[in-house]
C-alpha positions as a Markdown table, in Angstrom:
| # | Residue | x | y | z |
|---|---|---|---|---|
| 1 | Unk | 30.9 | -24.2 | 12.8 |
| 2 | Unk | 31.0 | -20.4 | 13.7 |
| 3 | Unk | 31.0 | -18.8 | 10.1 |
| 4 | Unk | 28.1 | -21.1 | 9.1 |
| 5 | Unk | 25.9 | -20.0 | 12.4 |
| 6 | Unk | 27.1 | -16.4 | 11.4 |
| 7 | Unk | 25.8 | -17.3 | 7.8 |
| 8 | Unk | 22.6 | -18.0 | 9.2 |
| 9 | Unk | 22.1 | -15.3 | 11.3 |
| 10 | Unk | 23.2 | -13.2 | 8.2 |
| 11 | Unk | 20.6 | -15.0 | 6.2 |
| 12 | Unk | 17.7 | -14.9 | 8.6 |
| 13 | Unk | 18.1 | -10.9 | 9.9 |
| 14 | Unk | 18.4 | -9.8 | 6.3 |
| 15 | Unk | 14.9 | -11.8 | 5.3 |
| 16 | Unk | 13.4 | -10.9 | 8.5 |
| 17 | Unk | 14.0 | -6.8 | 7.1 |
| 18 | Unk | 12.9 | -7.4 | 3.8 |
| 19 | Unk | 9.6 | -9.1 | 5.5 |
| 20 | Unk | 8.2 | -6.3 | 7.9 |
| 21 | Unk | 9.5 | -3.7 | 5.1 |
| 22 | Unk | 7.0 | -5.4 | 2.5 |
| 23 | Unk | 4.3 | -5.9 | 4.6 |
| 24 | Unk | 4.2 | -2.5 | 6.1 |
| 25 | Unk | 3.8 | -1.7 | 2.3 |
| 26 | Unk | 1.0 | -4.1 | 2.0 |
| 27 | Unk | -0.5 | -2.7 | 5.3 |
| 28 | Unk | -0.2 | 0.9 | 4.2 |
| 29 | Unk | -1.9 | 0.1 | 0.9 |
| 30 | Unk | -4.9 | -1.7 | 1.8 |
| 31 | Unk | -5.7 | 1.2 | 4.6 |
| 32 | Unk | -5.2 | 3.4 | 1.8 |
| 33 | Unk | -7.4 | 1.2 | -0.2 |
| 34 | Unk | -10.2 | 0.0 | 2.3 |
| 35 | Unk | -11.0 | 3.6 | 4.5 |
| 36 | Unk | -8.6 | 6.9 | 2.7 |
| 37 | Unk | -9.8 | 9.0 | 0.7 |
| 38 | Unk | -10.5 | 9.0 | -3.0 |
| 39 | Unk | -10.1 | 11.4 | -5.5 |
| 40 | Unk | -8.8 | 11.6 | -9.9 |
| 41 | Unk | -5.3 | 13.2 | -10.6 |
| 42 | Unk | -3.8 | 13.4 | -13.8 |
| 43 | Unk | -0.1 | 12.6 | -15.1 |
| 44 | Unk | 2.5 | 15.7 | -14.9 |
| 45 | Unk | 5.4 | 14.5 | -15.1 |
| 46 | Unk | 7.8 | 11.3 | -15.8 |
| 47 | Unk | 10.8 | 11.1 | -14.4 |
| 48 | Unk | 14.1 | 8.7 | -15.0 |
| 49 | Unk | 15.6 | 7.5 | -11.9 |
| 50 | Unk | 18.9 | 5.4 | -12.0 |
| 51 | Unk | 18.7 | 2.1 | -13.9 |
| 52 | Unk | 17.1 | 3.2 | -17.1 |
| 53 | Unk | 13.7 | 2.1 | -15.1 |
| 54 | Unk | 11.1 | 5.7 | -16.0 |
| 55 | Unk | 7.8 | 6.7 | -12.6 |
| 56 | Unk | 5.7 | 9.2 | -13.2 |
| 57 | Unk | 4.3 | 11.9 | -11.0 |
| 58 | Unk | 0.9 | 12.6 | -10.4 |
| 59 | Unk | -0.7 | 15.3 | -9.2 |
| 60 | Unk | -4.0 | 15.9 | -7.0 |
| 61 | Unk | -6.3 | 17.8 | -5.1 |
| 62 | Unk | -8.1 | 16.1 | -1.9 |
| 63 | Unk | -10.1 | 19.8 | -1.5 |
| 64 | Unk | -10.7 | 23.0 | -3.5 |
| 65 | Unk | -6.9 | 24.8 | -1.4 |
| 66 | Unk | -5.0 | 21.8 | -1.2 |
| 67 | Unk | -2.6 | 20.2 | -4.0 |
| 68 | Unk | -0.4 | 17.4 | -3.7 |
| 69 | Unk | 2.1 | 15.5 | -5.7 |
| 70 | Unk | 2.7 | 11.5 | -5.7 |
| 71 | Unk | 5.3 | 9.5 | -7.8 |
| 72 | Unk | 5.2 | 5.9 | -8.9 |
| 73 | Unk | 7.5 | 3.6 | -8.6 |
| 74 | Unk | 9.6 | 2.6 | -11.6 |
| 75 | Unk | 9.1 | 0.5 | -14.1 |
| 76 | Unk | 10.0 | -0.8 | -17.6 |
| 77 | Unk | 8.1 | 1.8 | -19.4 |
| 78 | Unk | 5.7 | 4.0 | -18.4 |
| 79 | Unk | 2.5 | 3.6 | -16.3 |
| 80 | Unk | 0.6 | 6.4 | -17.7 |
| 81 | Unk | 1.5 | 9.2 | -20.2 |
| 82 | Unk | 1.3 | 12.7 | -19.1 |
| 83 | Unk | -2.4 | 14.5 | -19.0 |
| 84 | Unk | -4.1 | 11.0 | -18.7 |
| 85 | Unk | -6.3 | 10.9 | -15.1 |
| 86 | Unk | -6.2 | 8.1 | -12.5 |
| 87 | Unk | -7.6 | 7.2 | -8.8 |
| 88 | Unk | -5.6 | 8.1 | -5.8 |
| 89 | Unk | -5.9 | 7.0 | -2.8 |
| 90 | Unk | -4.9 | 9.0 | 0.3 |
| 91 | Unk | -4.9 | 9.6 | 3.8 |
| 92 | Unk | -7.9 | 11.7 | 5.0 |
| 93 | Unk | -5.4 | 13.4 | 8.0 |
| 94 | Unk | -2.5 | 13.0 | 5.5 |
| 95 | Unk | -3.8 | 13.9 | 2.2 |
| 96 | Unk | 0.0 | 14.6 | 1.1 |
| 97 | Unk | 0.2 | 10.5 | 1.7 |
| 98 | Unk | -1.3 | 8.8 | -0.9 |
| 99 | Unk | -1.1 | 5.7 | -3.2 |
| 100 | Unk | -1.5 | 6.0 | -6.8 |
| 101 | Unk | -4.2 | 3.2 | -7.7 |
| 102 | Unk | -2.7 | 0.9 | -9.6 |
| 103 | Unk | 0.5 | 0.6 | -7.4 |
| 104 | Unk | -2.2 | -0.9 | -4.8 |
| 105 | Unk | -3.0 | -3.5 | -7.2 |
| 106 | Unk | -0.1 | -4.6 | -8.4 |
| 107 | Unk | 1.6 | -3.9 | -5.5 |
| 108 | Unk | -0.4 | -5.9 | -3.6 |
| 109 | Unk | 0.7 | -9.2 | -6.2 |
| 110 | Unk | 4.2 | -8.0 | -5.8 |
| 111 | Unk | 4.8 | -7.6 | -2.1 |
| 112 | Unk | 3.3 | -10.8 | -1.8 |
| 113 | Unk | 5.2 | -12.7 | -3.3 |
| 114 | Unk | 8.6 | -11.5 | -1.9 |
| 115 | Unk | 6.8 | -11.1 | 1.3 |
| 116 | Unk | 6.8 | -15.5 | 0.7 |
| 117 | Unk | 10.0 | -15.9 | -0.3 |
| 118 | Unk | 11.9 | -14.3 | 2.3 |
| 119 | Unk | 9.4 | -15.7 | 5.2 |
| 120 | Unk | 10.7 | -19.1 | 3.7 |
| 121 | Unk | 14.1 | -17.7 | 3.8 |
| 122 | Unk | 13.7 | -16.8 | 7.5 |
| 123 | Unk | 12.4 | -20.1 | 8.5 |
| 124 | Unk | 15.0 | -21.6 | 6.8 |
| 125 | Unk | 17.7 | -20.6 | 8.9 |
| 126 | Unk | 16.0 | -20.3 | 11.9 |
| 127 | Unk | 16.0 | -24.4 | 10.9 |
| 128 | Unk | 20.0 | -24.4 | 10.3 |
| 129 | Unk | 20.0 | -22.4 | 13.3 |
| 130 | Unk | 18.5 | -24.9 | 16.0 |
| 131 | Unk | 19.7 | -27.6 | 13.9 |
| 132 | Unk | 23.1 | -26.4 | 14.4 |
| 133 | Unk | 22.8 | -25.2 | 17.7 |
């Protein structure tokens, strides 16, 4: 019985961390989308993290005298080609914190799905702990 309870505790903690992380990402992305600044950026690079995926780097200038680079998540195929323009949402207080517009749109669906699945696992683990307690 102890082994079952230990498994359920682990099964509670791991999804709970994922849920919190994804909720934070959703809130941050939504805040940038709603109240952040918007500017146009240009894709300046492709990068290849491990696993055969590809990401893009987008250079943007929220003010005349500043320039920043925001990198995308990784994808199976490049979401942009070098020199493509795209909208960038950035934090007005910290312009180096930004999100590429298509990432905000895609992230909402993905993060909501993952958060929902992990939320169900958390509820299941709690119910299991109560039932074995």
